[in-house]
C-alpha positions as CSV (number, residue, x, y, z in Angstrom):
1,M,-28.3,21.3,-68.3
2,K,-29.0,19.0,-65.4
3,V,-26.8,19.2,-62.3
4,C,-26.6,17.0,-59.6
5,T,-24.8,17.5,-56.3
6,A,-24.3,14.1,-54.1
7,K,-26.1,14.2,-50.8
8,S,-23.1,13.1,-49.3
9,A,-21.3,16.1,-50.6
10,G,-19.4,18.2,-47.9
11,F,-18.6,18.0,-44.4
12,C,-18.7,14.6,-42.7
13,F,-19.4,14.3,-38.5
14,G,-15.9,14.1,-37.9
15,V,-14.9,17.3,-40.0
16,E,-17.8,19.5,-38.3
17,R,-17.2,18.1,-35.1
18,A,-13.9,19.7,-35.1
19,V,-14.4,23.1,-37.2
20,N,-16.8,24.2,-34.4
21,K,-14.6,22.9,-31.6
22,V,-11.9,25.5,-33.3
23,Y,-14.7,28.2,-33.6
24,E,-16.0,27.8,-30.2
25,Q,-12.7,27.8,-28.8
26,A,-11.7,30.8,-31.2
27,E,-14.7,33.1,-29.2
28,N,-14.4,31.6,-25.4
29,G,-11.3,29.6,-25.2
30,K,-8.5,30.2,-23.4
31,K,-6.0,32.4,-25.8
32,P,-3.7,32.0,-28.0
33,I,-5.4,29.5,-30.1
34,Y,-3.5,26.7,-32.0
35,T,-4.6,23.6,-33.9
36,Y,-1.9,20.6,-34.2
37,G,-1.3,20.7,-38.1
38,P,-4.7,22.8,-39.9
39,I,-7.4,21.8,-38.5
40,I,-8.8,20.3,-41.7
41,H,-7.4,20.3,-45.5
42,N,-9.2,23.1,-47.0
43,E,-6.9,26.5,-47.4
44,E,-10.3,28.5,-47.2
45,V,-11.5,27.6,-43.6
46,V,-7.6,27.3,-42.5
47,K,-7.5,30.9,-43.5
48,D,-10.8,32.3,-41.9
49,L,-9.3,30.8,-38.6
50,E,-6.2,32.0,-38.7
51,A,-8.4,35.9,-39.3
52,R,-10.1,34.8,-36.2
53,G,-6.4,34.7,-34.3
54,V,-6.0,30.5,-34.7
55,T,-2.6,30.0,-35.5
56,V,-1.2,26.6,-36.9
57,L,1.7,24.3,-35.3
58,E,3.1,22.7,-38.2
59,S,5.1,20.0,-36.2
60,E,6.1,18.6,-33.0
61,E,9.3,21.0,-33.0
62,D,6.7,24.4,-33.2
63,L,4.5,22.9,-30.0
64,G,7.5,22.6,-28.1
65,K,8.0,26.5,-28.6
66,V,4.7,27.5,-27.3
67,R,4.5,27.8,-23.7
68,E,0.4,29.1,-22.8
69,G,-2.8,28.9,-24.5
70,T,-4.9,26.0,-25.8
71,V,-3.9,23.3,-28.6
72,I,-6.5,22.1,-30.5
73,I,-6.1,18.6,-31.9
74,R,-7.6,17.9,-35.6
75,S,-10.1,15.2,-36.3
76,H,-7.1,13.0,-38.3
77,G,-5.6,12.4,-34.5
78,V,-2.3,12.4,-33.0
79,G,0.3,9.8,-31.1
80,K,0.5,9.6,-27.7
81,D,3.7,11.4,-27.3
82,I,1.9,15.0,-29.0
83,Y,-0.3,14.3,-25.7
84,R,2.3,13.9,-23.4
85,L,4.0,17.1,-25.0
86,I,0.8,19.3,-24.7
87,E,1.2,17.9,-20.8
88,K,4.3,19.3,-20.2
89,Q,4.1,22.4,-21.6
90,G,1.3,22.9,-19.2
91,L,-1.4,23.6,-22.3
92,C,-4.8,23.1,-22.3
93,C,-5.8,20.5,-24.7
94,V,-8.8,20.7,-26.5
95,D,-9.2,17.1,-28.2
96,A,-11.5,17.3,-32.0
97,T,-10.5,13.6,-32.9
98,C,-12.9,11.8,-35.0
99,P,-14.3,8.7,-32.6
100,Y,-13.7,6.6,-35.5
101,V,-10.1,7.3,-35.6
102,R,-10.0,7.1,-31.8
103,K,-11.8,3.5,-32.2
104,I,-8.9,2.8,-34.5
105,H,-6.2,4.1,-31.6
106,R,-7.2,1.7,-29.2
107,I,-7.7,-1.2,-31.8
108,V,-4.3,-0.8,-32.3
109,E,-3.2,-0.6,-28.8
110,E,-5.1,-3.5,-28.0
111,E,-4.3,-6.1,-30.7
112,S,-0.3,-4.3,-30.5
113,G,-0.3,-5.2,-26.7
114,R,-1.3,-9.2,-27.7
115,G,1.9,-9.3,-29.9
116,R,0.6,-8.6,-33.4
117,H,2.3,-6.3,-35.8
118,I,0.0,-3.7,-37.4
119,I,-0.4,-3.2,-40.6
120,I,-2.3,0.3,-41.9
121,I,-3.7,0.4,-45.5
122,G,-3.0,3.9,-46.1
123,N,-1.1,6.9,-46.8
124,A,2.5,6.9,-44.6
125,R,2.4,10.1,-44.6
126,H,-1.0,11.0,-44.2
127,P,-1.2,12.7,-40.4
128,E,-3.9,10.0,-39.5
129,V,-1.8,7.4,-40.3
130,E,1.0,8.9,-38.5
131,G,-1.2,9.3,-35.2
132,I,-2.2,5.5,-35.6
133,M,1.3,4.4,-35.6
134,G,1.7,6.3,-32.5
135,Y,-0.4,3.8,-30.6
136,S,1.6,0.7,-31.5
137,S,3.9,-1.2,-29.1
138,M,4.4,-3.7,-32.0
139,P,6.2,-2.8,-35.2
140,V,3.8,-1.2,-38.2
141,T,4.0,-1.3,-41.4
142,V,2.3,1.0,-43.6
143,I,0.4,-0.4,-47.7
144,E,-0.7,1.6,-50.1
145,S,0.1,-0.1,-53.1
146,T,-0.6,-3.5,-54.6
147,R,3.1,-3.6,-55.0
148,E,3.9,-3.0,-51.4
149,A,1.2,-5.7,-50.5
150,E,2.7,-8.2,-53.2
151,S,5.9,-7.9,-52.0
152,F,5.3,-7.6,-48.2
153,A,7.0,-10.7,-46.3
154,A,7.6,-11.9,-42.6
155,A,8.4,-14.8,-40.8
156,E,6.0,-17.9,-40.7
157,D,5.0,-17.3,-36.8
158,C,4.6,-13.3,-37.4
159,K,1.0,-12.3,-36.4
160,F,-0.7,-9.7,-37.8
161,C,-3.7,-7.0,-37.5
162,I,-5.1,-5.2,-40.4
163,V,-6.8,-1.9,-40.4
164,S,-7.4,1.2,-42.4
165,Q,-7.4,4.8,-43.1
166,T,-10.7,6.1,-42.6
167,T,-11.1,7.7,-45.7
168,F,-9.1,5.2,-48.0
169,N,-10.8,3.6,-51.1
170,Y,-12.8,0.7,-50.5
171,N,-12.4,-1.4,-53.3
172,K,-8.7,-0.9,-53.1
173,F,-8.5,-1.9,-49.0
174,Q,-10.1,-5.2,-50.1
175,E,-7.8,-5.8,-52.9
176,L,-5.0,-5.4,-50.9
177,V,-6.3,-7.1,-48.1
178,E,-7.0,-9.9,-50.1
179,I,-3.2,-10.2,-51.5
180,I,-1.9,-10.0,-47.9
181,L,-4.4,-12.6,-46.7
182,K,-3.2,-15.3,-49.0
183,K,0.4,-15.0,-47.9
184,G,-0.9,-17.7,-45.2
185,Y,-0.1,-15.3,-42.2
186,D,-2.2,-15.4,-38.5
187,I,-4.4,-12.2,-39.6
188,V,-7.0,-10.5,-37.8
189,V,-8.5,-7.5,-40.7
190,L,-10.6,-5.1,-39.5
191,N,-11.9,-2.3,-42.1
192,T,-12.0,0.8,-40.4
193,I,-12.8,3.2,-43.1
194,C,-15.7,4.9,-42.1
195,N,-19.3,4.6,-43.1
196,A,-19.4,8.1,-44.2
197,T,-16.4,7.5,-46.7
198,E,-18.1,4.5,-48.1
199,E,-21.4,5.9,-48.9
200,R,-19.8,9.3,-50.5
201,Q,-17.4,7.1,-52.7
202,T,-20.4,4.8,-53.5
203,E,-22.5,7.6,-54.1
204,A,-19.8,9.6,-56.8
205,R,-19.1,6.5,-58.3
206,E,-22.9,6.2,-59.4
207,I,-23.1,9.8,-60.6
208,A,-20.0,9.4,-61.9
209,A,-21.4,6.6,-64.5
210,R,-24.2,8.5,-65.8
211,S,-22.7,12.2,-66.2
212,D,-20.5,14.2,-69.1
213,A,-18.6,16.2,-66.6
214,M,-17.8,15.7,-63.1
215,I,-16.8,17.7,-60.3
216,V,-14.8,17.1,-57.4
217,I,-14.4,19.8,-54.9
218,G,-11.8,19.7,-52.1
219,G,-8.4,21.2,-50.9
220,R,-5.6,20.2,-52.7
221,H,-4.1,18.3,-49.7
222,S,-7.3,16.6,-48.7
223,S,-6.5,12.6,-49.0
224,N,-10.4,11.8,-49.6
225,T,-11.3,14.2,-51.9
226,Q,-8.2,12.8,-53.6
227,K,-9.4,9.2,-53.8
228,L,-12.9,10.4,-54.7
229,F,-11.2,12.4,-57.7
230,E,-9.9,9.0,-58.9
231,I,-12.8,7.2,-58.4
232,C,-15.2,9.8,-60.4
233,K,-12.3,10.0,-63.3
234,K,-12.2,6.3,-63.7
235,E,-16.2,6.7,-65.1
236,C,-16.3,10.0,-66.1
237,N,-13.4,10.9,-68.6
238,N,-14.4,15.1,-68.2
239,T,-13.9,15.4,-64.1
240,Y,-12.2,17.9,-62.6
241,Y,-11.0,19.0,-59.3
242,I,-11.1,22.2,-58.1
243,Q,-11.1,24.1,-54.7
244,T,-13.6,26.7,-55.7
245,L,-15.7,27.8,-58.3
246,V,-13.2,30.2,-59.2
247,D,-10.7,27.2,-60.6
248,L,-13.3,25.8,-62.8
249,D,-13.6,26.9,-66.4
250,I,-17.1,27.0,-66.7
251,S,-16.7,27.0,-70.6
252,Q,-15.7,23.8,-70.7
253,L,-19.0,22.9,-69.7
254,Q,-20.5,23.8,-72.7
255,S,-21.9,21.0,-74.3
256,T,-22.5,19.0,-71.4
257,D,-26.2,17.8,-70.7
258,Y,-25.7,16.2,-67.4
259,V,-23.0,17.7,-64.7
260,G,-22.0,15.8,-61.4
261,I,-20.7,17.5,-58.3
262,T,-19.3,15.5,-55.1
263,A,-17.1,17.3,-52.4
264,G,-14.6,15.8,-50.1
265,A,-15.1,15.6,-46.2
266,S,-13.4,19.2,-45.8
267,T,-15.3,21.1,-48.2
268,P,-18.1,23.6,-46.6
269,K,-21.6,23.6,-47.8
270,K,-20.9,27.2,-48.7
271,I,-18.4,26.4,-51.4
272,I,-20.5,23.3,-52.7
273,E,-23.8,25.6,-53.0
274,E,-21.7,28.2,-54.9
275,V,-20.2,25.9,-57.4
276,H,-23.8,24.5,-58.0
277,K,-25.2,27.9,-58.5
278,G,-22.1,29.0,-60.7
279,I,-22.9,25.8,-63.1
280,C,-26.4,26.6,-63.5
281,Q,-26.3,30.2,-63.9
282,K,-23.7,29.6,-66.9
């Protein structure tokens, strides 16, 4: 059996930067240490940080109860209101927002300031999208599906700016933008999907297309890992979504000649290596 692991699998720049900041604060920062939401969508990493004394704040209400210590903003970023609350509480703030996400914040702030209604291609429930929405001074519409794009309508004189969640499916983004552009509005389109996401999706698609089985590793709540699974499943019917080697039934791979492996941006290298090794030793 041949096993091929995607070169792009695992931590991206933004995630690695954010995780490193939390570990640094856990060692040397002002105690207690908090992250606003899980630092990444990977349960193994979050559990390890909790063991080192890092507490996850799940909501704005939780944050409002904190009276001392350090709050770390995760790579997904947050809206302006969260920064204001941290300052009001007199807390130390360590900002680990991914630079690519921060760029979207600036775009949304500037374009909405010019009177453009903001359209975000992404998942309205994702923390990154929620944070982006917090920078617009104009109405915001989030579109994730073909149905939502086709049903979108506004006054003829409305102006729009389209941006994307950084981890959205690139091909799907193009499809939804084309649908909206046909409506004839004054629209500025900015593809804000990060390069690492495009590369990861392209490589995963190529590996899955030539594999007898495809393994996608990542946290169950990871948006970019879910997108990878969808992409790989279209190319390889025998595609499996796991968090760690424990979740994989090795017996399912007994009659396969070629197994591909990829992983979401929140998956540590150690977990990817364990899966690779476990499959090779079967």
